[in-house]
MIDOSE-1310 file (N, C-alpha, C; in nm, 2 decimals, decimal comma, always signed):
residues 85
midv	+0,09/-0,11/+0,00/+0,00/+0,00/+0,00/+0,09/+0,12/+0,00; +0,05/+0,22/-0,08/+0,12/+0,35/-0,09/+0,03/+0,46/-0,06; +0,07/+0,55/+0,03/+0,00/+0,67/+0,05/+0,04/+0,78/-0,05; -0,06/+0,84/-0,12/-0,02/+0,94/-0,22/-0,09/+1,07/-0,19
lvvp	-0,04/+1,18/-0,24/-0,10/+1,31/-0,24/-0,12/+1,35/-0,38; -0,24/+1,37/-0,42/-0,27/+1,40/-0,56/-0,28/+1,55/-0,58; -0,22/+1,59/-0,69/-0,22/+1,74/-0,73/-0,29/+1,74/-0,87; -0,43/+1,76/-0,86/-0,50/+1,77/-0,99/-0,47/+1,90/-1,06
rasr	-0,50/+1,90/-1,19/-0,49/+2,02/-1,28/-0,35/+2,08/-1,28; -0,25/+1,98/-1,27/-0,11/+2,02/-1,28/-0,08/+2,05/-1,43; +0,04/+2,12/-1,45/+0,07/+2,15/-1,58/+0,13/+2,03/-1,66; +0,17/+1,93/-1,58/+0,22/+1,80/-1,64/+0,20/+1,69/-1,54
tavg	+0,20/+1,57/-1,59/+0,18/+1,45/-1,51/+0,32/+1,41/-1,46; +0,33/+1,39/-1,33/+0,46/+1,35/-1,27/+0,43/+1,27/-1,14; +0,52/+1,17/-1,11/+0,51/+1,09/-0,99/+0,63/+1,12/-0,91; +0,62/+1,16/-0,79/+0,73/+1,19/-0,70/+0,76/+1,34/-0,70
prvg	+0,84/+1,39/-0,61/+0,90/+1,32/-0,50/+0,80/+1,30/-0,38; +0,86/+1,26/-0,27/+0,78/+1,25/-0,15/+0,75/+1,38/-0,09; +0,63/+1,39/-0,03/+0,58/+1,51/+0,04/+0,54/+1,47/+0,18; +0,62/+1,49/+0,27/+0,60/+1,43/+0,41/+0,61/+1,28/+0,40
drlr	+0,50/+1,21/+0,44/+0,50/+1,07/+0,43/+0,43/+1,01/+0,31; +0,40/+1,10/+0,21/+0,32/+1,06/+0,09/+0,39/+1,08/-0,03; +0,37/+1,00/-0,13/+0,43/+1,01/-0,27/+0,34/+1,11/-0,34; +0,40/+1,22/-0,40/+0,33/+1,32/-0,48/+0,30/+1,26/-0,62
vavt	+0,17/+1,28/-0,66/+0,13/+1,24/-0,79/+0,05/+1,35/-0,85; +0,12/+1,42/-0,95/+0,06/+1,54/-1,02/-0,01/+1,48/-1,15; -0,14/+1,53/-1,17/-0,20/+1,48/-1,29/-0,26/+1,61/-1,36; -0,28/+1,61/-1,49/-0,34/+1,72/-1,56/-0,49/+1,72/-1,55
appv	-0,55/+1,61/-1,52/-0,69/+1,60/-1,52/-0,76/+1,67/-1,40; -0,88/+1,73/-1,42/-0,95/+1,79/-1,31/-1,01/+1,69/-1,22; -1,04/+1,73/-1,09/-1,11/+1,63/-1,00/-1,25/+1,63/-1,02; -1,29/+1,59/-1,14/-1,44/+1,59/-1,18/-1,47/+1,46/-1,24
dgaa	-1,58/+1,39/-1,20/-1,63/+1,27/-1,26/-1,53/+1,16/-1,26; -1,44/+1,16/-1,17/-1,34/+1,05/-1,16/-1,22/+1,06/-1,25; -1,21/+1,17/-1,32/-1,10/+1,19/-1,42/-0,97/+1,19/-1,35; -0,96/+1,25/-1,24/-0,83/+1,26/-1,17/-0,79/+1,12/-1,12
naav	-0,89/+1,05/-1,07/-0,86/+0,91/-1,02/-0,81/+0,82/-1,13; -0,87/+0,83/-1,25/-0,83/+0,76/-1,36/-0,68/+0,79/-1,40; -0,66/+0,92/-1,40/-0,52/+0,97/-1,43/-0,42/+0,93/-1,33; -0,46/+0,92/-1,20/-0,36/+0,88/-1,10/-0,33/+0,73/-1,12
ieal	-0,43/+0,65/-1,15/-0,41/+0,51/-1,18/-0,32/+0,49/-1,30; -0,34/+0,57/-1,41/-0,26/+0,56/-1,52/-0,11/+0,60/-1,50; -0,10/+0,71/-1,43/+0,03/+0,76/-1,39/+0,12/+0,66/-1,31; +0,05/+0,61/-1,21/+0,12/+0,51/-1,12/+0,15/+0,38/-1,20
adaf	+0,06/+0,34/-1,28/+0,09/+0,22/-1,36/+0,21/+0,24/-1,45; +0,22/+0,35/-1,52/+0,33/+0,39/-1,60/+0,46/+0,40/-1,52; +0,45/+0,46/-1,40/+0,57/+0,48/-1,32/+0,63/+0,35/-1,27; +0,54/+0,26/-1,23/+0,58/+0,13/-1,17/+0,60/+0,02/-1,28
gvrk	+0,56/+0,05/-1,40/+0,57/-0,05/-1,51/+0,48/-0,16/-1,50; +0,36/-0,14/-1,45/+0,26/-0,24/-1,43/+0,13/-0,21/-1,52; +0,04/-0,30/-1,53/-0,09/-0,27/-1,60/-0,18/-0,19/-1,51; -0,26/-0,11/-1,58/-0,36/-0,03/-1,50/-0,44/-0,11/-1,41
asvt	-0,47/-0,23/-1,45/-0,56/-0,32/-1,36/-0,49/-0,36/-1,23; -0,35/-0,34/-1,23/-0,28/-0,37/-1,11/-0,28/-0,26/-1,01; -0,33/-0,15/-1,04/-0,34/-0,03/-0,95/-0,48/-0,01/-0,90; -0,50/+0,00/-0,77/-0,63/+0,01/-0,71/-0,63/+0,11/-0,60
ivrg	-0,73/+0,21/-0,61/-0,74/+0,30/-0,50/-0,82/+0,24/-0,39; -0,75/+0,23/-0,28/-0,81/+0,15/-0,16/-0,89/+0,25/-0,07; -0,84/+0,37/-0,05/-0,90/+0,47/+0,03/-0,88/+0,61/-0,02; -0,98/+0,70/-0,01/-0,97/+0,83/-0,04/-1,01/+0,87/-0,19
etgr	-1,11/+0,80/-0,24/-1,15/+0,82/-0,38/-1,19/+0,97/-0,41; -1,24/+1,03/-0,30/-1,30/+1,17/-0,33/-1,20/+1,28/-0,27; -1,09/+1,24/-0,22/-1,00/+1,34/-0,16/-0,86/+1,34/-0,23; -0,78/+1,44/-0,19/-0,64/+1,44/-0,25/-0,55/+1,34/-0,19
rktv	-0,58/+1,30/-0,06/-0,50/+1,20/+0,01/-0,56/+1,06/-0,02; -0,48/+0,97/-0,08/-0,53/+0,85/-0,12/-0,43/+0,74/-0,07; -0,49/+0,62/-0,05/-0,40/+0,50/-0,03/-0,43/+0,41/-0,15; -0,32/+0,37/-0,21/-0,32/+0,30/-0,34/-0,25/+0,17/-0,33
rveg	-0,30/+0,06/-0,38/-0,23/-0,07/-0,39/-0,18/-0,09/-0,53; -0,05/-0,11/-0,54/+0,01/-0,14/-0,67/+0,07/-0,28/-0,67; +0,00/-0,37/-0,74/+0,05/-0,51/-0,74/+0,17/-0,52/-0,83; +0,28/-0,58/-0,78/+0,40/-0,59/-0,86/+0,50/-0,48/-0,83
atag	+0,47/-0,39/-0,74/+0,56/-0,28/-0,70/+0,66/-0,33/-0,60; +0,78/-0,28/-0,61/+0,88/-0,32/-0,51/+0,92/-0,20/-0,43; +0,98/-0,22/-0,31/+1,03/-0,11/-0,23/+1,14/-0,03/-0,30; +1,22/-0,09/-0,39/+1,32/-0,02/-0,46/+1,26/+0,08/-0,56
mlqr	+1,15/+0,03/-0,63/+1,08/+0,12/-0,72/+1,03/+0,24/-0,65; +0,96/+0,22/-0,53/+0,90/+0,33/-0,46/+1,01/+0,42/-0,41; +1,12/+0,38/-0,36/+1,23/+0,47/-0,32/+1,28/+0,55/-0,44; +1,29/+0,49/-0,55/+1,34/+0,56/-0,67/+1,24/+0,68/-0,71
lagd	+1,11/+0,64/-0,71/+1,01/+0,74/-0,74/+1,00/+0,85/-0,64; +1,02/+0,81/-0,51/+1,01/+0,91/-0,40/+1,13/+1,00/-0,39; +1,24/+0,97/-0,46/+1,35/+1,05/-0,45/+1,44/+1,02/-0,33; +1,42/+0,90/-0,27/+1,50/+0,85/-0,16/+1,62/+0,79/-0,21
n	+1,74/+0,83/-0,17/+1,86/+0,77/-0,22/+1,92/+0,67/-0,13
């Protein structure tokens, strides 16, 4: 499980770095009709190199703070995206 902080309506899509204890996920989609959630799923799938079906929002579907499950993600991948060296 990964705690993320979503930044909707960003100028570009980006995953990382860490903000506090959460991974920052910026998406260009607005937070309307699930568009931002779909963009978050797509961004995380691309970042971790997994299928979109492997990414599930577990908690926080209507807020900026979400808990996400990424099947196939490793701790090393998360550290690289979070900017932890």
